[in-house]
C-alpha positions as CSV (number, residue, x, y, z in Angstrom):
1,M,68.9,106.2,90.2
2,S,65.4,106.8,88.8
3,E,62.9,109.1,90.5
4,A,60.8,106.0,91.5
5,E,63.8,104.3,93.1
6,I,64.6,107.5,95.1
7,Q,61.0,107.7,96.2
8,Q,61.0,104.0,97.2
9,E,64.2,104.6,99.2
10,Y,62.6,107.6,100.9
11,A,59.6,105.5,101.9
12,I,61.9,103.0,103.5
13,L,63.6,105.8,105.4
14,E,60.3,107.1,106.7
15,R,59.5,103.6,107.9
16,S,62.9,103.5,109.6
17,K,62.1,106.6,111.6
18,R,59.2,104.7,113.3
19,N,60.8,101.2,113.2
20,P,64.6,100.9,113.2
21,R,64.3,97.4,111.8
22,A,63.1,98.8,108.5
23,F,66.6,100.3,108.2
24,G,67.9,96.8,107.5
25,E,66.6,97.0,103.9
26,L,68.9,100.0,103.3
27,Y,71.8,98.3,105.1
28,E,71.4,95.2,102.9
29,R,71.2,97.3,99.8
30,Y,74.2,99.5,100.4
31,F,76.6,97.5,102.7
32,D,78.8,96.1,100.0
33,R,79.1,99.4,98.1
34,I,79.9,101.4,101.3
35,F,82.4,98.7,102.4
36,N,84.2,98.8,99.1
37,F,84.2,102.6,99.0
38,I,85.9,102.7,102.4
39,Y,88.2,99.8,101.7
40,R,89.7,101.6,98.6
41,Q,90.6,104.4,101.0
42,I,91.8,102.4,103.9
43,D,93.2,99.2,102.4
44,D,92.8,97.3,105.7
45,E,89.9,95.0,106.0
46,D,89.5,95.1,109.8
47,V,89.6,98.9,109.9
48,T,87.2,99.0,107.0
49,A,84.7,96.8,108.7
50,D,84.9,99.0,111.8
51,L,84.4,102.2,109.8
52,C,81.6,100.6,107.8
53,S,79.8,99.6,110.9
54,Q,80.3,103.1,112.3
55,T,78.8,104.6,109.1
56,F,75.6,102.6,109.3
57,L,75.3,103.1,113.1
58,S,75.7,106.8,112.6
59,A,73.1,106.8,109.8
60,L,70.6,104.8,111.9
61,R,71.1,107.1,114.9
62,N,70.6,110.2,112.8
63,V,67.8,108.9,110.5
64,N,65.4,111.3,112.1
65,R,67.6,114.2,111.1
66,Y,67.9,113.1,107.5
67,E,66.5,115.7,105.0
68,F,65.9,114.9,101.4
69,R,68.0,117.3,99.3
70,G,67.4,116.0,95.8
71,V,70.0,113.2,95.9
72,P,69.6,109.5,96.7
73,F,69.9,108.4,100.3
74,S,73.0,106.5,99.4
75,A,74.8,109.9,98.9
76,W,74.2,110.5,102.6
77,L,75.7,107.2,103.4
78,Y,78.8,107.9,101.2
79,R,79.1,111.3,102.9
80,I,79.0,109.7,106.4
81,A,81.5,107.1,105.2
82,S,83.8,109.8,103.8
83,N,83.6,111.7,107.1
84,E,84.4,108.4,109.0
85,V,87.5,107.9,106.8
86,N,88.6,111.5,107.3
87,K,88.2,111.1,111.1
88,Y,90.2,107.9,111.0
89,Y,93.1,109.6,109.2
90,R,93.0,112.7,111.4
91,K,93.1,110.5,114.5
92,K,96.1,108.5,113.1
93,K,97.7,111.7,111.8
94,R,98.4,110.0,108.5
95,D,97.7,111.0,104.9
96,N,94.8,109.3,103.1
97,V,95.6,106.2,101.1
98,F,93.7,105.1,98.0
99,S,93.9,101.4,96.9
100,L,93.1,101.4,93.3
101,E,91.8,98.2,92.0
102,E,93.5,97.3,88.7
103,V,90.2,95.9,87.4
104,R,88.4,99.2,88.0
105,V,91.2,101.1,86.3
106,R,90.9,98.8,83.4
107,E,87.2,99.6,83.2
108,L,88.0,103.3,83.2
109,I,90.6,103.1,80.4
110,E,88.3,100.8,78.3
111,Q,86.1,103.8,77.9
112,A,89.0,105.4,76.0
113,H,88.5,102.8,73.2
114,E,92.2,102.5,72.6
115,P,94.5,99.5,73.1
116,W,96.6,99.6,76.2
117,D,99.6,97.4,77.0
118,E,100.5,96.2,80.5
119,E,103.4,98.5,80.9
120,V,101.3,101.6,80.2
121,L,98.6,100.3,82.6
122,Q,101.1,99.9,85.4
123,K,102.4,103.4,84.8
124,L,98.9,104.7,84.9
125,L,98.2,102.9,88.2
126,V,101.4,104.5,89.7
127,Y,100.4,107.9,88.3
128,L,96.9,107.7,89.7
129,K,98.2,107.0,93.2
130,S,100.3,110.1,92.9
131,L,97.3,112.4,92.3
132,P,96.1,114.6,95.1
133,T,93.4,113.1,97.3
134,D,90.7,115.5,96.2
135,M,91.2,114.4,92.6
136,L,91.2,110.7,93.4
137,Q,88.0,111.2,95.4
138,V,86.1,112.7,92.5
139,L,87.5,110.1,90.1
140,E,86.5,107.3,92.4
141,L,83.0,108.6,93.0
142,R,82.4,109.5,89.3
143,F,83.8,106.5,87.6
144,F,84.0,103.7,90.2
145,E,80.8,104.5,92.2
146,D,78.9,105.9,89.2
147,K,77.8,109.1,91.0
148,D,76.6,112.2,89.2
149,F,78.1,115.6,90.0
150,K,75.2,116.6,92.3
151,E,75.8,113.5,94.4
152,I,79.6,114.0,94.4
153,A,79.1,117.6,95.5
154,F,76.8,116.4,98.4
155,I,79.2,113.6,99.5
156,L,82.3,115.8,99.5
157,D,80.4,118.9,100.8
158,I,81.5,121.1,97.9
159,T,79.5,122.9,95.1
160,E,78.4,121.0,92.1
161,S,80.6,123.2,89.9
162,G,83.5,122.4,92.3
163,A,82.8,118.7,91.7
164,K,82.8,119.2,87.9
165,M,86.0,121.3,88.1
166,R,87.9,118.7,90.1
167,T,86.8,116.0,87.8
168,Y,87.8,118.0,84.7
169,R,91.2,118.8,86.1
170,A,91.9,115.2,87.0
171,L,90.8,114.0,83.6
172,D,92.9,116.7,81.9
173,R,95.9,115.4,83.8
174,L,95.2,111.9,82.6
175,R,94.7,113.1,79.1
176,K,97.9,115.0,79.0
177,N,100.1,112.3,80.5
178,F,98.4,109.2,78.9
179,N,96.5,110.5,75.9
180,L,93.4,109.1,77.7
181,R,90.2,110.2,76.0
182,I,87.3,109.9,78.5
183,K,84.2,112.0,78.0
184,Y,83.4,114.3,80.9
185,D,79.8,113.3,81.1
186,V,80.1,109.6,80.9
């Protein structure tokens, strides 16, 4: 996001503190992205809808406590959504699930500028699903949600260097197992 877009978003937030209806602009802008972010981790449309609603409700309830920390407001929404997903899995006492969309994985490997056949693509999908949750989270945020390292760090409540390290480790695994050449700072 550009600095001007971040400032525009912040102005909407300030209006939302006085008039909750102004928050609707942010809801409209980010609903689909937050819904898809949650859906990839839940893979159940009804539960996703509930968690997405809870995310925006929580954001609206706490809009007065929001502090600008150098990242777009959307990072705060992703952080709340991530926390909602984690709460859901803790409550259910289950491990997190990531539903990787084949189309999104194709976009990722197209960055490698190498031809891929269907068999290798299917093996890659299976391999990605076997990665630890923390690695999948950073790959999802970095390549599927187009977040920079500062935003990833904020969303996952880790340091920026920790976000970079997780991303590098995940990409190194992909490189070693699939000869996938993706630049770190894409």
